[in-house]
MDTraj code that builds the backbone (N, CA, C; nanometers):
import mdtraj as md
import numpy as np

residues = "MET ASN GLN ASP GLN LEU ARG THR ASP ILE ILE ASP GLU ILE GLY PRO ASP ALA HIS SER LEU TYR ASP GLU GLU ARG TYR ALA ILE PRO GLU ILE ILE LEU HIS LEU LEU ALA ASP ALA CYS ILE ILE GLU PHE LEU LYS GLY PHE PHE ASP PHE GLU GLY LEU GLY LYS GLY ALA ARG ASP ARG PHE GLY GLU PHE ILE ARG GLU PHE ARG GLN GLY PRO GLU LEU VAL THR LEU ASN ILE SER GLY ASP VAL ASP HIS ALA LEU THR ALA ALA ARG VAL PRO SER ASP GLU ALA ILE ALA GLU ALA ARG GLU HIS LEU VAL ASN LEU LEU THR THR TYR GLY MET HIS PRO ASP ILE ALA LYS ALA HIS ALA ALA VAL ILE GLU GLN SER ILE LEU SER ALA LEU PRO GLN".split()
xyz = np.array([
    [4.6087, 1.9156, -7.3536],
    [4.5036, 2.0117, -7.3837],
    [4.4964, 2.1108, -7.2668],
    [4.4913, 2.2395, -7.2994],
    [4.4808, 2.3372, -7.1911],
    [4.3341, 2.3575, -7.1517],
    [4.3146, 2.4281, -7.0417],
    [4.1803, 2.4438, -6.9857],
    [4.0871, 2.5228, -7.0777],
    [4.1374, 2.6237, -7.1444],
    [4.0533, 2.7015, -7.2355],
    [4.0086, 2.6168, -7.3545],
    [4.0999, 2.5337, -7.4063],
    [4.0640, 2.4458, -7.5171],
    [3.9605, 2.3427, -7.4732],
    [3.9737, 2.2932, -7.3507],
    [3.8758, 2.1982, -7.2978],
    [3.7373, 2.2634, -7.2927],
    [3.7306, 2.3849, -7.2403],
    [3.6019, 2.4554, -7.2355],
    [3.5436, 2.4735, -7.3759],
    [3.6283, 2.5102, -7.4715],
    [3.5829, 2.5280, -7.6092],
    [3.5284, 2.3969, -7.6655],
    [3.5990, 2.2866, -7.6384],
    [3.5530, 2.1557, -7.6868],
    [3.4170, 2.1196, -7.6275],
    [3.3992, 2.1470, -7.4986],
    [3.2710, 2.1159, -7.4334],
    [3.1599, 2.2040, -7.4902],
    [3.1887, 2.3318, -7.5100],
    [3.0888, 2.4225, -7.5677],
    [3.0506, 2.3772, -7.7082],
    [3.1498, 2.3370, -7.7867],
    [3.1208, 2.2870, -7.9212],
    [3.0323, 2.1629, -7.9157],
    [3.0539, 2.0797, -7.8154],
    [2.9769, 1.9563, -7.8021],
    [2.8328, 1.9834, -7.7591],
    [2.8135, 2.0643, -7.6559],
    [2.6780, 2.0828, -7.6013],
    [2.6017, 2.1983, -7.6642],
    [2.6733, 2.2870, -7.7318],
    [2.6112, 2.4068, -7.7859],
    [2.4824, 2.3845, -7.8625],
    [2.4813, 2.2906, -7.9574],
    [2.3568, 2.2716, -8.0353],
    [2.2363, 2.2295, -7.9504],
    [2.2598, 2.1670, -7.8365],
    [2.1491, 2.1205, -7.7527],
    [2.1309, 2.2018, -7.6253],
    [2.2057, 2.3092, -7.6096],
    [2.1960, 2.3891, -7.4874],
    [2.0603, 2.4560, -7.4718],
    [1.9910, 2.4719, -7.5826],
    [1.8579, 2.5343, -7.5775],
    [1.7501, 2.4347, -7.5373],
    [1.7845, 2.3099, -7.5171],
    [1.6841, 2.2049, -7.5018],
    [1.5976, 2.2183, -7.3767],
    [1.6353, 2.3050, -7.2848],
    [1.5520, 2.3201, -7.1660],
    [1.4248, 2.3986, -7.1955],
    [1.4212, 2.4654, -7.3080],
    [1.3032, 2.5427, -7.3432],
    [1.2086, 2.4585, -7.4270],
    [1.0861, 2.4435, -7.3822],
    [0.9891, 2.3633, -7.4548],
    [0.9257, 2.4391, -7.5710],
    [0.8976, 2.5652, -7.5501],
    [0.8214, 2.6398, -7.6497],
    [0.9036, 2.7442, -7.7232],
    [0.9944, 2.8084, -7.6557],
    [1.0689, 2.9180, -7.7163],
    [1.2149, 2.8779, -7.7324],
    [1.2664, 2.8863, -7.8513],
    [1.4064, 2.8523, -7.8766],
    [1.4767, 2.9775, -7.9286],
    [1.5858, 3.0100, -7.8670],
    [1.6623, 3.1269, -7.9083],
    [1.8067, 3.1042, -7.8695],
    [1.8929, 3.1905, -7.9149],
    [2.0352, 3.1749, -7.8896],
    [2.0648, 3.1912, -7.7411],
    [2.1381, 3.0980, -7.6879],
    [2.1825, 3.1048, -7.5484],
    [2.3029, 3.2000, -7.5455],
    [2.3043, 3.2969, -7.4533],
    [2.4202, 3.3867, -7.4451],
    [2.5497, 3.3067, -7.4260],
    [2.6538, 3.3505, -7.4896],
    [2.7830, 3.2808, -7.4855],
    [2.8304, 3.2569, -7.3423],
    [2.8080, 3.3518, -7.2529],
    [2.8519, 3.3361, -7.1145],
    [2.7851, 3.2149, -7.0485],
    [2.6620, 3.1873, -7.0853],
    [2.5913, 3.0731, -7.0274],
    [2.6574, 2.9435, -7.0709],
    [2.6995, 2.9366, -7.1961],
    [2.7677, 2.8162, -7.2428],
    [2.8993, 2.7950, -7.1682],
    [2.9699, 2.9031, -7.1388],
    [3.0947, 2.8912, -7.0619],
    [3.0650, 2.8433, -6.9190],
    [2.9599, 2.8964, -6.8595],
    [2.9212, 2.8536, -6.7251],
    [2.8814, 2.7065, -6.7248],
    [2.8072, 2.6646, -6.8241],
    [2.7660, 2.5253, -6.8325],
    [2.8868, 2.4342, -6.8551],
    [2.9829, 2.4784, -6.9332],
    [3.1053, 2.3998, -6.9539],
    [3.1804, 2.3822, -6.8219],
    [3.1938, 2.4897, -6.7444],
    [3.2589, 2.4793, -6.6130],
    [3.1812, 2.3845, -6.5221],
    [3.0498, 2.3949, -6.5245],
    [2.9676, 2.3065, -6.4416],
    [2.9872, 2.1608, -6.4822],
    [2.9986, 2.1342, -6.6116],
    [3.0217, 1.9970, -6.6586],
    [3.1547, 1.9429, -6.6063],
    [3.2572, 2.0245, -6.6125],
    [3.3893, 1.9803, -6.5668],
    [3.3860, 1.9483, -6.4176],
    [3.3323, 2.0394, -6.3381],
    [3.3274, 2.0173, -6.1934],
    [3.2400, 1.8972, -6.1604],
    [3.1276, 1.8835, -6.2262],
    [3.0384, 1.7708, -6.1975],
    [3.1068, 1.6388, -6.2302],
    [3.1810, 1.6337, -6.3387],
    [3.2524, 1.5121, -6.3751],
    [3.3624, 1.4807, -6.2741],
    [3.4336, 1.5827, -6.2286],
    [3.5487, 1.5617, -6.1408],
    [3.5128, 1.5494, -5.9926],
    [3.3890, 1.5761, -5.9563],
    [3.3559, 1.5899, -5.8148],
    [3.3856, 1.4663, -5.7299],
    [3.3822, 1.3489, -5.7861],
    [3.4101, 1.2296, -5.7076],
    [3.5571, 1.1922, -5.6988],
    [3.6430, 1.2669, -5.7675],
    [3.7836, 1.2298, -5.7732],
    [3.8629, 1.2756, -5.6518],
    [3.8118, 1.3756, -5.5796],
    [3.8824, 1.4267, -5.4622],
    [3.7890, 1.5129, -5.3807],
    [3.8345, 1.5550, -5.2657],
    [3.7547, 1.6348, -5.1726],
    [3.7238, 1.7720, -5.2313],
    [3.5951, 1.8042, -5.2399],
    [3.5544, 1.9315, -5.2976],
    [3.5944, 2.0505, -5.2125],
    [3.6150, 2.0317, -5.0844],
    [3.6571, 2.1441, -5.0007],
    [3.7902, 2.1997, -5.0496],
    [3.8736, 2.1138, -5.1095],
    [4.0016, 2.1585, -5.1626],
    [3.9870, 2.2514, -5.2815],
    [3.8722, 2.2515, -5.3450],
    [3.8500, 2.3378, -5.4606],
    [3.8027, 2.4768, -5.4216],
    [3.7671, 2.4935, -5.2991],
    [3.7110, 2.6224, -5.2587],
    [3.5702, 2.6006, -5.2095],
    [3.5478, 2.6443, -5.0885],
    [3.4179, 2.6226, -5.0249],
    [3.3052, 2.6830, -5.1085],
    [3.2061, 2.6030, -5.1347],
    [3.0875, 2.6516, -5.2025],
    [3.0854, 2.6380, -5.3538],
    [3.1906, 2.5853, -5.4166],
    [3.1903, 2.5742, -5.5633],
    [3.0745, 2.4867, -5.6098],
    [3.0537, 2.3775, -5.5416],
    [2.9447, 2.2860, -5.5791],
    [2.8099, 2.3563, -5.5636],
    [2.7925, 2.4302, -5.4550],
    [2.6671, 2.5024, -5.4329],
    [2.6450, 2.6097, -5.5393],
    [2.7534, 2.6766, -5.5799],
    [2.7402, 2.7834, -5.6796],
    [2.6901, 2.7297, -5.8128],
    [2.7440, 2.6149, -5.8584],
    [2.6934, 2.5717, -5.9882],
    [2.5604, 2.5001, -5.9750],
    [2.5266, 2.4474, -5.8569],
    [2.3910, 2.3978, -5.8342],
    [2.2911, 2.5109, -5.8434],
    [2.3280, 2.6249, -5.7867],
    [2.2431, 2.7440, -5.7934],
    [2.2304, 2.7943, -5.9366],
    [2.3401, 2.7870, -6.0121],
    [2.3366, 2.8262, -6.1534],
    [2.2308, 2.7453, -6.2293],
    [2.2308, 2.6149, -6.2105],
    [2.1344, 2.5301, -6.2814],
    [1.9922, 2.5661, -6.2399],
    [1.9695, 2.5818, -6.1097],
    [1.8342, 2.6164, -6.0629],
    [1.7883, 2.7503, -6.1196],
    [1.8749, 2.8510, -6.1146],
    [1.8378, 2.9841, -6.1624],
    [1.8181, 2.9862, -6.3128],
    [1.9056, 2.9192, -6.3856],
    [1.8959, 2.9249, -6.5306],
    [1.7721, 2.8531, -6.5810],
    [1.7302, 2.7490, -6.5132],
    [1.6089, 2.6774, -6.5548],
    [1.4844, 2.7647, -6.5362],
    [1.4933, 2.8665, -6.4498],
    [1.3786, 2.9553, -6.4274],
    [1.3662, 3.0603, -6.5361],
    [1.4699, 3.0827, -6.6115],
    [1.4634, 3.1815, -6.7180],
    [1.6018, 3.2160, -6.7673],
    [1.6107, 3.2869, -6.8772],
    [1.7397, 3.3125, -6.9399],
    [1.8143, 3.4348, -6.8866],
    [1.7856, 3.4767, -6.7636],
    [1.8570, 3.5923, -6.7112],
    [2.0065, 3.5608, -6.7034],
    [2.0861, 3.6641, -6.7120],
    [2.2297, 3.6468, -6.7011],
    [2.2643, 3.6160, -6.5558],
    [2.3317, 3.5065, -6.5343],
    [2.3734, 3.4685, -6.4002],
    [2.5252, 3.4578, -6.3993],
    [2.5813, 3.4680, -6.2812],
    [2.7253, 3.4518, -6.2690],
    [2.7533, 3.3319, -6.1816],
    [2.8623, 3.2675, -6.2086],
    [2.8987, 3.1475, -6.1355],
    [3.0321, 3.1639, -6.0655],
    [3.1275, 3.2247, -6.1345],
    [3.2576, 3.2566, -6.0774],
    [3.3277, 3.1346, -6.0206],
    [3.3327, 3.0253, -6.0964],
    [3.4070, 2.9077, -6.0506],
    [3.5200, 2.8709, -6.1457],
    [3.5522, 2.9559, -6.2412],
    [3.6577, 2.9219, -6.3367],
    [3.7894, 2.8905, -6.2675],
    [3.8242, 2.9658, -6.1649],
    [3.9465, 2.9369, -6.0899],
    [3.9403, 2.8016, -6.0221],
    [3.8224, 2.7675, -5.9670],
    [3.8046, 2.6369, -5.9049],
    [3.8174, 2.5252, -6.0085],
    [3.7622, 2.5479, -6.1256],
    [3.7696, 2.4484, -6.2328],
    [3.9138, 2.4274, -6.2756],
    [3.9865, 2.5362, -6.2957],
    [4.1270, 2.5250, -6.3354],
    [4.2072, 2.4489, -6.2299],
    [4.1814, 2.4781, -6.1033],
    [4.2503, 2.4073, -5.9954],
    [4.2141, 2.2592, -5.9966],
    [4.0875, 2.2279, -6.0170],
    [4.0433, 2.0878, -6.0200],
    [4.1115, 2.0123, -6.1335],
    [4.1210, 2.0739, -6.2496],
    [4.1847, 2.0076, -6.3634],
    [4.3330, 1.9845, -6.3396],
    [4.3955, 2.0744, -6.2665],
    [4.5370, 2.0592, -6.2351],
    [4.5598, 1.9521, -6.1286],
    [4.4698, 1.9449, -6.0309],
    [4.4873, 1.8544, -5.9171],
    [4.4416, 1.7113, -5.9449],
    [4.3450, 1.6938, -6.0335],
    [4.2881, 1.5605, -6.0576],
    [4.3835, 1.4751, -6.1399],
    [4.3758, 1.3461, -6.1187],
    [4.4508, 1.2478, -6.1967],
    [4.3499, 1.1499, -6.2559],
    [4.3917, 1.0793, -6.3608],
    [4.3022, 0.9827, -6.4229],
    [4.2667, 0.8764, -6.3194],
    [4.1377, 0.8598, -6.2916],
    [4.0938, 0.7667, -6.1875],
    [4.0719, 0.6260, -6.2422],
    [4.0207, 0.5401, -6.1571],
    [3.9878, 0.4033, -6.1961],
    [3.8689, 0.4027, -6.2916],
    [3.8498, 0.2905, -6.3595],
    [3.7356, 0.2776, -6.4507],
    [3.6032, 0.2932, -6.3763],
    [3.5984, 0.2430, -6.2538],
    [3.4762, 0.2550, -6.1727],
    [3.4454, 0.4017, -6.1421],
    [3.5477, 0.4768, -6.1057],
    [3.5286, 0.6190, -6.0758],
    [3.4876, 0.6960, -6.2017],
    [3.5424, 0.6562, -6.3162],
    [3.5057, 0.7221, -6.4421],
    [3.3588, 0.6961, -6.4742],
    [3.3146, 0.5725, -6.4551],
    [3.1731, 0.5400, -6.4818],
    [3.0812, 0.6205, -6.3911],
    [3.1187, 0.6346, -6.2646],
    [3.0392, 0.7142, -6.1709],
    [3.0398, 0.8612, -6.2119],
    [3.1561, 0.9104, -6.2533],
    [3.1670, 1.0502, -6.2969],
    [3.0803, 1.0754, -6.4203],
    [3.0758, 0.9787, -6.5111],
    [2.9914, 0.9918, -6.6301],
    [2.8445, 1.0039, -6.5904],
    [2.8029, 0.9257, -6.4908],
    [2.6643, 0.9340, -6.4432],
    [2.6348, 1.0706, -6.3815],
    [2.7313, 1.1258, -6.3070],
    [2.7148, 1.2605, -6.2510],
    [2.6929, 1.3616, -6.3640],
    [2.7716, 1.3469, -6.4692],
    [2.7618, 1.4387, -6.5820],
    [2.6277, 1.4240, -6.6541],
    [2.5848, 1.3006, -6.6752],
    [2.4544, 1.2778, -6.7382],
    [2.3439, 1.3402, -6.6534],
    [2.3525, 1.3219, -6.5218],
    [2.2519, 1.3804, -6.4320],
    [2.2508, 1.5323, -6.4409],
    [2.3683, 1.5940, -6.4479],
    [2.3748, 1.7397, -6.4618],
    [2.3056, 1.7843, -6.5904],
    [2.3380, 1.7195, -6.6998],
    [2.2807, 1.7601, -6.8284],
    [2.1305, 1.7361, -6.8347],
    [2.0826, 1.6285, -6.7732],
    [1.9375, 1.6059, -6.7721],
    [1.8689, 1.7023, -6.6765],
    [1.9336, 1.7341, -6.5644],
    [1.8783, 1.8346, -6.4732],
    [1.8719, 1.9699, -6.5426],
    [1.9713, 1.9993, -6.6227],
    [1.9732, 2.1237, -6.7006],
    [1.8557, 2.1270, -6.7979],
    [1.8160, 2.0105, -6.8487],
    [1.6999, 2.0066, -6.9364],
    [1.7155, 1.9227, -7.0622],
    [1.8296, 1.8587, -7.0800],
    [1.8492, 1.7771, -7.1988],
    [1.7778, 1.6428, -7.1853],
    [1.7343, 1.5905, -7.2969],
    [1.6760, 1.4568, -7.3011],
    [1.7843, 1.3578, -7.2559],
    [1.7490, 1.2565, -7.1778],
    [1.8495, 1.1624, -7.1256],
    [1.9383, 1.0978, -7.2324],
    [1.8830, 1.0629, -7.3474],
    [1.9649, 1.0021, -7.4524],
    [2.0659, 1.1012, -7.5092],
    [2.0227, 1.2257, -7.5261],
    [2.1137, 1.3306, -7.5749],
    [2.2205, 1.3583, -7.4697],
    [2.1793, 1.3635, -7.3431],
    [2.2739, 1.3875, -7.2340],
    [2.3804, 1.2774, -7.2285],
    [2.3397, 1.1524, -7.2467],
    [2.4363, 1.0408, -7.2453],
    [2.5362, 1.0528, -7.3593],
    [2.4880, 1.0892, -7.4769],
    [2.5781, 1.1043, -7.5912],
    [2.6783, 1.2170, -7.5675],
    [2.6300, 1.3304, -7.5185],
    [2.7205, 1.4418, -7.4896],
    [2.8177, 1.4056, -7.3776],
    [2.7687, 1.3374, -7.2751],
    [2.8544, 1.3012, -7.1617],
    [2.9706, 1.2131, -7.2059],
    [2.9466, 1.1219, -7.2981],
    [3.0535, 1.0335, -7.3455],
    [3.1651, 1.1130, -7.4131],
    [3.1274, 1.2114, -7.4929],
    [3.2272, 1.2943, -7.5618],
    [3.2983, 1.3854, -7.4624],
    [3.2223, 1.4468, -7.3724],
    [3.2815, 1.5363, -7.2723],
    [3.3767, 1.4586, -7.1812],
    [3.3373, 1.3375, -7.1446],
    [3.4242, 1.2521, -7.0614],
    [3.5612, 1.2360, -7.1259],
    [3.5646, 1.2029, -7.2534],
    [3.6926, 1.1840, -7.3219],
    [3.7734, 1.3128, -7.3264],
    [3.7066, 1.4251, -7.3463],
    [3.7767, 1.5534, -7.3481],
    [3.8386, 1.5843, -7.2129],
    [3.7609, 1.5633, -7.1065],
    [3.8131, 1.5922, -6.9718],
    [3.9268, 1.4976, -6.9367],
    [3.9103, 1.3702, -6.9640],
    [4.0170, 1.2744, -6.9324],
    [4.1457, 1.3063, -7.0071],
    [4.1337, 1.3520, -7.1301],
    [4.2555, 1.3866, -7.2052],
    [4.3210, 1.5138, -7.1528],
    [4.2448, 1.5952, -7.0783],
    [4.3010, 1.7194, -7.0222],
    [4.3670, 1.6979, -6.8862],
    [4.3437, 1.5820, -6.8235],
    [4.4009, 1.5562, -6.6913],
    [4.5483, 1.5199, -6.7017],
    [4.6269, 1.5633, -6.6035],
    [4.7669, 1.5206, -6.6003],
    [4.7748, 1.3685, -6.5856],
    [4.8644, 1.3077, -6.6552],
    [4.8760, 1.1607, -6.6515],
    [4.9526, 1.1120, -6.5316],
])
top = md.Topology()
chain = top.add_chain()
for i, resn in enumerate(residues, 1):
    res = top.add_residue(resn, chain, resSeq=i)
    for name in ("N", "CA", "C"):
        top.add_atom(name, md.element.get_by_symbol(name[0]), res)
traj = md.Trajectory(xyz[None], top)
C-alpha cells in the first residue's frame, strides 16, 4: 500500500466521526483537516518505533500544536509534516506485539484528545493500526 492510499484509508475510517469534537455545532470538516489528522494518526502510531529526531526536528510538536489549535475552532491550520510521515513509513519496520499495543494506545489517546469518545477512538484505532502495519515494509 502506498502512502497516499494509506492516508485515504485513514480518512475513510475517521471521516464520519471527525466532527465529534463539536458538542453543539456539526458541520463538514474541511478536507485539508482530515488529511492533517490522518498524518497525525500515522506519526502518533509510529512514534515509539524509532527516534523522532530522525523524522525532522519538531514534527511531534507541530502535530501537537495542530490538535490544540483545531480544538479551539475550525480555522484552517497547517501542519506541513507529510514529508516526515512519508519518511517515517519508509523507515519503520513491523515491531513487536508489545510495541504495537503501545502504539495503539498512543493512537487512541490522540483520537480522544482530538475529541472522539474513547470507545469510538478504540474502534477507529484498531482499523487504522491494521492499515498502517500493512503499509510498513516487511
